C-alpha positions as CSV (number, residue, x, y, z in Angstrom):
1,X,0.0,0.0,0.0
2,X,1.4,3.4,-1.1
3,X,1.3,6.2,1.4
4,X,2.1,9.3,-0.6
5,X,4.9,10.1,1.9
6,X,8.3,10.4,0.4
7,X,11.4,10.5,2.7
8,X,15.1,10.5,1.9
9,X,16.5,7.0,2.2
10,X,20.0,7.1,3.6
11,X,20.9,3.8,2.0
12,X,19.6,4.6,-1.5
13,X,20.6,8.3,-1.2
14,X,17.3,9.4,-2.8
15,X,13.7,10.2,-1.9
16,X,11.6,7.0,-1.7
17,X,7.9,6.6,-1.0
18,X,7.1,4.8,2.2
19,X,5.1,1.7,1.4
20,X,3.2,-0.6,3.8
21,X,4.5,-3.9,2.6
22,X,1.7,-5.9,4.4
23,X,-1.0,-3.7,2.7
24,X,-2.6,-2.2,5.9
25,X,0.0,-0.5,8.2
26,X,3.5,1.0,7.9
27,X,5.9,-0.8,10.2
28,X,8.3,1.6,11.8
29,X,11.3,1.0,14.1
30,X,12.9,3.9,15.9
31,X,16.0,3.5,18.0
32,X,15.1,4.5,21.6
33,X,17.1,5.9,24.5
34,X,19.9,4.3,26.5
35,X,18.4,4.9,29.9
36,X,21.4,6.0,32.0
37,X,20.6,9.7,31.9
38,X,17.9,12.1,30.8
39,X,17.4,12.7,27.1
40,X,18.7,16.1,26.0
41,X,17.0,18.2,23.3
42,X,19.1,16.6,20.6
43,X,17.9,13.2,21.5
44,X,14.3,14.5,21.6
45,X,14.6,15.8,18.0
46,X,15.0,12.2,16.8
47,X,12.0,11.0,18.8
48,X,9.9,13.8,17.5
49,X,10.9,12.8,14.0
50,X,9.2,9.4,14.3
51,X,6.1,11.1,15.9
52,X,5.9,13.5,12.9
53,X,5.9,10.6,10.5
54,X,3.2,8.7,12.5
55,X,1.0,11.9,12.6
56,X,1.5,12.5,8.8
57,X,0.5,9.0,8.0
58,X,-2.5,9.1,10.2
59,X,-3.6,12.4,8.7
60,X,-3.5,10.7,5.3
61,X,-5.6,7.8,6.6
62,X,-2.7,5.4,6.8
63,X,-2.2,3.2,9.9
64,X,1.2,2.6,11.4
65,X,2.9,0.5,14.0
66,X,5.9,2.0,15.8
67,X,8.3,0.0,18.0
68,X,10.9,1.9,20.0
69,X,13.4,0.0,22.0
70,X,14.6,0.8,25.5
71,X,18.3,0.1,25.8
72,X,18.8,-0.8,29.5
73,X,21.8,-3.1,29.1
74,X,24.8,-3.6,26.9
75,X,25.5,-0.1,25.6
76,X,29.2,0.5,25.9
77,X,31.3,3.5,24.8
78,X,32.9,3.4,21.3
79,X,36.3,4.2,19.9
80,X,36.7,6.2,16.6
81,X,36.4,3.0,14.6
82,X,33.1,2.1,16.2
83,X,34.5,-0.7,18.4
84,X,32.8,-1.0,21.8
85,X,35.1,-0.1,24.7
86,X,34.8,0.8,28.3
87,X,32.1,0.1,30.8
88,X,28.3,-0.4,30.3
89,X,26.9,3.1,30.6
90,X,24.1,2.1,33.0
91,X,26.5,0.3,35.3
92,X,28.8,3.3,35.2
93,X,25.9,5.6,36.2
94,X,24.8,3.2,38.9
95,X,28.2,3.6,40.5
96,X,28.1,7.3,40.2
97,X,24.7,7.5,41.9
98,X,25.3,4.6,44.3
99,X,22.1,2.9,43.1
100,X,21.2,-0.5,41.6
101,X,21.6,-0.5,37.8
102,X,18.0,-1.5,37.2
103,X,16.9,1.3,39.5
104,X,18.9,3.7,37.4
105,X,17.4,2.3,34.2
106,X,13.8,2.5,35.4
107,X,14.2,6.0,36.7
108,X,15.5,7.5,33.5
109,X,13.1,5.4,31.4
110,X,10.2,7.0,33.4
111,X,11.7,10.4,32.7
112,X,11.9,9.6,29.0
113,X,8.2,8.8,28.9
114,X,7.4,12.0,30.9
115,X,9.4,14.1,28.3
116,X,7.5,12.5,25.4
117,X,4.1,13.3,27.1
118,X,5.2,16.9,27.6
119,X,6.1,17.1,23.9
120,X,2.7,15.6,23.0
121,X,4.3,12.6,21.4
122,X,1.9,9.8,20.5
123,X,3.1,6.7,22.4
124,X,4.6,3.9,20.3
125,X,2.7,0.7,20.1
126,X,5.5,-1.1,21.9
127,X,8.5,-0.1,24.1
128,X,10.4,-3.4,24.5
129,X,13.3,-3.4,26.9
130,X,16.6,-5.0,26.1
131,X,16.9,-6.7,29.5
132,X,13.5,-8.4,29.0
133,X,14.2,-9.7,25.5
134,X,17.5,-11.5,26.1
135,X,15.9,-14.8,24.9
136,X,15.2,-13.3,21.5
137,X,18.8,-12.2,21.2
138,X,20.2,-15.6,22.3
139,X,18.0,-17.3,19.6
140,X,19.3,-15.0,16.9
141,X,22.9,-15.4,17.9
142,X,22.5,-19.2,17.9
143,X,21.1,-19.0,14.3
144,X,24.0,-16.7,13.2
145,X,26.6,-19.1,14.5
146,X,24.8,-22.1,12.9
147,X,24.8,-20.2,9.5
148,X,28.5,-19.3,9.8
149,X,27.8,-15.6,10.2
150,X,29.2,-15.6,13.7
151,X,31.8,-17.4,15.8
152,X,32.9,-17.9,19.4
153,X,36.2,-16.1,20.0
154,X,39.0,-17.3,22.2
155,X,37.7,-15.0,25.0
156,X,34.3,-16.8,25.0
157,X,32.6,-13.7,23.4
158,X,30.5,-14.3,20.3
159,X,31.4,-12.1,17.3
160,X,29.7,-11.3,14.0
161,X,31.9,-12.0,11.0
162,X,31.7,-8.7,9.1
163,X,33.4,-10.1,6.0
164,X,30.5,-12.5,5.4
165,X,28.4,-9.5,4.3
166,X,29.5,-8.3,0.8
167,X,27.2,-5.2,1.0
168,X,28.5,-4.0,4.3
169,X,28.8,-0.2,4.3
170,X,25.8,0.7,2.0
171,X,24.2,2.9,4.6
172,X,27.3,4.8,5.8
173,X,29.7,4.4,3.0
174,X,32.3,2.7,5.4
175,X,33.4,-0.3,3.4
176,X,35.3,-3.1,5.1
177,X,38.3,-2.7,2.8
178,X,38.7,0.9,3.9
179,X,38.2,0.3,7.6
180,X,41.6,0.2,9.3
181,X,42.4,-1.2,12.7
182,X,42.3,1.5,15.4
183,X,45.2,2.3,17.6
184,X,43.7,4.9,19.9
185,X,42.4,2.4,22.4
186,X,43.7,-1.0,23.5
187,X,40.6,-3.3,23.6
188,X,40.2,-6.4,25.6
189,X,38.9,-8.0,22.4
190,X,42.3,-7.6,20.6
191,X,43.5,-11.0,19.4
192,X,40.1,-12.7,20.1
193,X,38.5,-11.6,16.8
194,X,39.2,-13.1,13.4
195,X,39.0,-9.6,11.8
196,X,39.3,-6.2,13.4
197,X,35.9,-5.0,12.1
198,X,34.0,-7.9,13.7
199,X,31.8,-6.9,16.6
200,X,30.4,-8.6,19.7
201,X,27.0,-10.2,19.7
202,X,27.5,-11.6,23.2
203,X,30.1,-10.5,25.7
204,X,31.5,-12.9,28.4
205,X,30.8,-11.6,31.9
206,X,34.5,-11.8,33.0
207,X,34.7,-9.9,36.3
208,X,31.2,-8.3,35.8
209,X,28.7,-9.3,38.4
210,X,25.7,-7.2,37.5
211,X,23.3,-7.3,34.6
212,X,24.5,-10.7,33.3
213,X,22.6,-13.7,32.0
214,X,23.3,-17.3,31.3
215,X,23.9,-18.4,27.7
216,X,25.2,-21.4,25.7
217,X,28.6,-19.7,25.7
218,X,28.6,-18.9,29.4
219,X,27.4,-16.0,31.6
220,X,27.5,-12.6,29.9
221,X,25.4,-9.9,28.4
222,X,24.4,-8.8,24.8
223,X,26.2,-6.5,22.5
224,X,24.4,-3.3,21.7
225,X,23.6,-3.9,18.1
226,X,21.9,-7.3,18.4
227,X,19.1,-5.9,20.5
228,X,17.6,-3.9,17.6
229,X,17.8,-6.8,15.2
230,X,16.1,-9.0,17.7
231,X,13.3,-6.6,18.5
232,X,12.6,-5.3,15.0
233,X,12.5,-8.8,13.5
234,X,10.3,-10.1,16.3
235,X,7.8,-7.3,16.9
236,X,7.5,-6.2,13.3
237,X,7.1,-9.7,11.8
238,X,10.4,-9.9,10.0
239,X,10.2,-6.7,8.0
240,X,10.6,-2.9,8.6
241,X,9.1,-0.4,6.2
242,X,10.9,2.5,7.8
243,X,13.8,2.6,10.3
244,X,14.3,6.0,12.1
245,X,17.3,7.2,14.1
246,X,19.8,10.0,14.6
247,X,22.6,10.5,12.1
248,X,25.1,9.4,14.8
249,X,23.7,5.9,14.7
250,X,24.3,5.4,11.0
251,X,27.7,3.9,11.7
252,X,28.4,1.5,13.3
253,X,25.0,0.8,14.9
254,X,22.7,0.8,11.9
255,X,25.3,-0.7,9.6
256,X,25.9,-3.6,12.0
257,X,22.2,-4.0,12.7
258,X,21.5,-4.3,8.9
259,X,24.2,-6.9,8.5
260,X,22.8,-9.0,11.3
261,X,19.1,-8.7,10.2
262,X,19.8,-9.4,6.6
263,X,22.0,-12.4,7.4
264,X,19.2,-13.9,9.5
265,X,16.5,-13.2,6.9
266,X,18.5,-13.6,3.7
267,X,16.8,-10.5,2.4
268,X,16.8,-6.7,2.8
269,X,14.8,-6.3,6.1
270,X,14.6,-2.5,6.2
271,X,13.2,-0.8,3.1
272,X,13.9,2.8,4.1
273,X,16.4,4.4,6.5
274,X,15.6,7.9,7.8
275,X,18.2,9.8,9.8
276,X,17.7,13.1,11.6
277,X,20.7,15.4,11.6
278,X,22.8,16.7,14.5
279,X,21.6,19.5,16.8
280,X,23.8,22.3,18.0
281,X,22.9,24.6,20.9
282,X,24.1,28.2,20.7
283,X,26.5,27.2,18.0
284,X,28.2,24.3,19.9
285,X,27.7,20.6,20.1
286,X,26.1,19.7,23.4
287,X,28.3,17.8,25.8
288,X,28.6,17.2,29.5
289,X,32.2,18.5,29.5
290,X,31.1,21.7,27.8
291,X,28.4,22.2,30.4
292,X,25.8,23.1,27.7
293,X,23.5,20.0,27.8
294,X,19.9,21.3,27.6
295,X,17.1,19.1,28.9
296,X,13.3,19.6,28.5
297,X,13.3,20.6,32.2
298,X,15.7,23.4,31.3
299,X,13.0,24.9,29.1
300,X,10.3,24.5,31.8
301,X,12.6,26.1,34.4
302,X,12.9,29.2,32.1
303,X,9.1,29.4,31.9
304,X,8.9,28.1,28.3
305,X,6.1,25.8,27.0
306,X,7.7,22.4,26.2
307,X,5.9,22.6,22.8
308,X,8.0,25.6,21.9
309,X,10.7,23.0,21.3
310,X,8.4,21.1,19.1
311,X,7.6,24.2,17.0
312,X,11.3,25.1,16.8
313,X,12.1,21.7,15.3
314,X,9.2,21.9,12.9
315,X,10.5,25.1,11.5
316,X,13.8,23.4,10.6
317,X,14.4,20.5,8.1
318,X,15.0,17.2,9.9
319,X,17.9,16.4,7.5
320,X,19.7,19.7,8.2
321,X,22.0,20.4,11.1
322,X,20.2,22.8,13.4
323,X,21.5,25.4,15.7
324,X,18.9,25.8,18.5
325,X,19.1,28.9,20.7
326,X,17.3,30.4,23.7
327,X,16.2,33.3,21.4
328,X,14.6,30.9,18.9
329,X,12.9,29.0,21.8
330,X,11.6,32.3,23.2
331,X,10.3,33.2,19.7
332,X,8.5,29.9,19.4
333,X,7.0,30.2,22.8
334,X,5.6,33.6,21.9
335,X,4.3,32.3,18.6
336,X,2.4,29.5,20.4
337,X,0.8,31.9,22.9
338,X,-0.2,34.2,20.0
339,X,-1.7,31.4,17.9
340,X,-3.7,29.9,20.8
341,X,-5.1,33.3,21.6
342,X,-6.0,34.0,18.0
343,X,-7.6,30.5,17.5
344,X,-9.8,31.2,20.5
345,X,-10.8,34.6,19.1
346,X,-11.3,33.4,15.5
347,X,-13.6,30.5,16.4
348,X,-17.0,32.2,15.9
349,X,-15.9,35.0,13.6
350,X,-17.5,35.0,10.1
351,X,-18.5,32.1,7.8
352,X,-16.6,28.9,7.4
353,X,-15.2,28.4,3.9
354,X,-14.9,24.6,3.8
355,X,-13.5,24.6,0.3
356,X,-10.6,26.9,1.4
357,X,-10.0,24.7,4.4
358,X,-9.8,21.6,2.3
359,X,-7.4,23.2,-0.2
360,X,-5.2,24.6,2.6
361,X,-4.9,21.2,4.2
362,X,-4.1,19.5,0.9
363,X,-1.4,22.0,0.2
364,X,0.2,21.7,3.6
365,X,0.0,18.0,3.5
366,X,1.7,18.0,0.1
367,X,4.6,19.9,1.5
368,X,5.0,17.6,4.5
369,X,4.7,14.5,2.3
370,X,7.7,15.8,0.3
371,X,10.5,14.7,2.7
372,X,8.7,16.3,5.7
373,X,9.1,19.9,4.6
374,X,7.4,21.3,7.7
375,X,9.2,24.7,7.4
376,X,7.5,25.3,4.0
377,X,4.2,24.1,5.4
378,X,4.4,26.3,8.5
379,X,5.1,29.3,6.3
380,X,1.6,28.7,4.8
381,X,0.2,28.9,8.4
382,X,2.0,32.2,9.1
383,X,0.7,33.6,5.8
384,X,-2.8,32.6,6.6
385,X,-2.5,34.2,10.0
386,X,-1.8,37.6,8.4
387,X,-4.5,37.2,5.6
388,X,-7.2,39.8,6.4
389,X,-9.5,38.5,3.6
390,X,-10.0,35.1,5.2
391,X,-12.7,34.7,7.9
392,X,-11.7,33.9,11.5
393,X,-13.8,30.8,11.5
394,X,-11.9,29.5,8.4
395,X,-8.5,30.4,9.9
396,X,-9.4,28.6,13.1
397,X,-10.5,25.5,11.2
398,X,-7.2,25.4,9.2
399,X,-5.1,25.8,12.3
400,X,-6.9,23.2,14.4
401,X,-7.0,20.6,11.6
402,X,-3.4,20.9,10.5
403,X,-2.3,20.7,14.1
404,X,-3.2,17.0,14.0
405,X,0.2,16.8,12.3
406,X,2.0,19.5,14.2
407,X,0.9,18.4,17.6
408,X,1.2,21.9,19.1
409,X,-2.2,22.0,20.9
410,X,-3.3,25.1,19.1
411,X,-6.8,24.6,20.3
412,X,-5.7,24.8,23.9
413,X,-7.4,27.7,25.7
414,X,-5.1,30.7,26.2
415,X,-3.6,31.0,29.7
416,X,-5.3,33.2,32.2
417,X,-3.0,34.7,34.8
418,X,-3.9,33.9,38.4
419,X,-3.4,36.3,41.2
420,X,-0.3,35.8,43.2
421,X,-0.2,35.7,47.0
422,X,1.6,38.7,48.7
423,X,4.5,36.3,49.5
424,X,5.0,35.3,45.9
425,X,4.7,38.9,44.7
426,X,7.4,39.8,47.2
427,X,9.7,37.1,45.7
428,X,8.9,38.3,42.2
429,X,9.9,41.8,43.3
430,X,13.1,40.7,44.9
431,X,14.1,38.8,41.7
432,X,13.4,41.9,39.6
433,X,15.7,43.9,41.9
434,X,18.4,41.2,41.7
435,X,18.2,41.4,37.9
436,X,18.6,45.2,38.0
437,X,21.6,44.8,40.3
438,X,23.0,42.2,38.0
439,X,23.1,39.7,40.9
440,X,22.4,36.8,38.6
441,X,23.3,34.1,41.2
442,X,20.5,35.5,43.5
443,X,18.2,35.9,40.5
444,X,18.6,32.2,39.6
445,X,18.2,31.2,43.2
446,X,14.9,33.1,43.4
447,X,13.7,31.7,40.1
448,X,14.3,28.2,41.4
449,X,12.4,29.0,44.6
450,X,9.5,30.4,42.7
451,X,9.5,27.3,40.4
452,X,9.3,25.1,43.5
453,X,6.3,27.1,44.7
454,X,4.5,26.7,41.4
455,X,5.4,29.9,39.6
456,X,7.4,29.9,36.3
457,X,9.4,33.1,35.6
458,X,10.6,34.1,32.1
459,X,12.8,37.1,31.3
460,X,11.9,39.2,28.3
461,X,13.2,42.5,26.9
462,X,10.2,44.1,28.6
463,X,11.0,42.6,31.9
464,X,9.8,39.5,33.9
465,X,6.8,37.5,32.9
466,X,5.4,34.8,35.2
467,X,2.7,32.1,35.1
468,X,1.4,29.5,37.5
469,X,2.5,25.9,36.6
């Protein structure tokens, strides 16, 4: 079943129409979070990409099934060649917080779902956890060994034999004959693999005592890449119409996942690969060391509507590197407030032009169906907002209907300011004085106190703005 939605396929390097191979629903797999920390806004951009796709399909009357994995075991660090090194990220975080690894995983998994709800993301049909699908992975690894695509190394780890896949590198362009052994890190796997580009499907426990399982090859834990092959093949019935992920996953994760899945199926399992580009913040890559990691809670603490982030993403192409800034988020927040107010005012104003609404929606959908060109589609919305010849009722209908794709809650009633208690008014006044005195440490302290008391404060060129939360 054709869908009318054309997306750039990373492997084919061209626009391809998304097709429901089974004739009734598009099967989508999106790489989910590794739950050892909160997702930052760059991670959330990828998760919003799969939501935009689901919403666009639904608007066109096409059903979809989205599976998004939860990586709660087995995700190590990587060296510059893509080889896994270091310690499991969840176990490392459990040591840092002095908590059980599974407690860490469940805490950050819950926060992930809270973030998705705040961003108005339609939940996936399934969120399988790696730790609860070990049996699926063991079954696949056993099959790969039996078919000579994998082998047991001298260290009792199981490795996928990369050289058995002649088409390796078609997603990323990283061909095996051009991949050189890395020298930056000394890996424990050195000497245990037949070929330096082979990767672990199952890792022997060694001295590790947490998050390990029994297997035919001894106690251990799964490699990162095998979980996505196991879950996508099992929960999407052996075929994926569209695989979504961030561009950073193209190599080695998606390259290795494709090799594993195709070896097991003797066919091309994924028909389309869609990758969202990197996100910068204020001109720099976000990193813990740089101290510029921005979370969704960071926006809320500044008094911004979380959906301002969603609008900011919609106004940029998913395949283009984006530089997000506080100024752009402030602008998106102001736009949301203005649109919600206008939609409420337009509702009963004038006659409804149903023909115009239909044509407007068709035009916007056509833009979005062409490689998710939401910036172009939203320009139509901004133009409509300014058009004085269109009735308010018609404008409101267009905004509300197309918002089924955008997910910005444009029909939400505009906020009405509540009266603050004298105590809260005093804190607001003290913070204003601190800002004037350039005592930003005190200003931030008072903002945090107000936020704890249920008042969100936002700084604007005209001064402080506040609202109850």
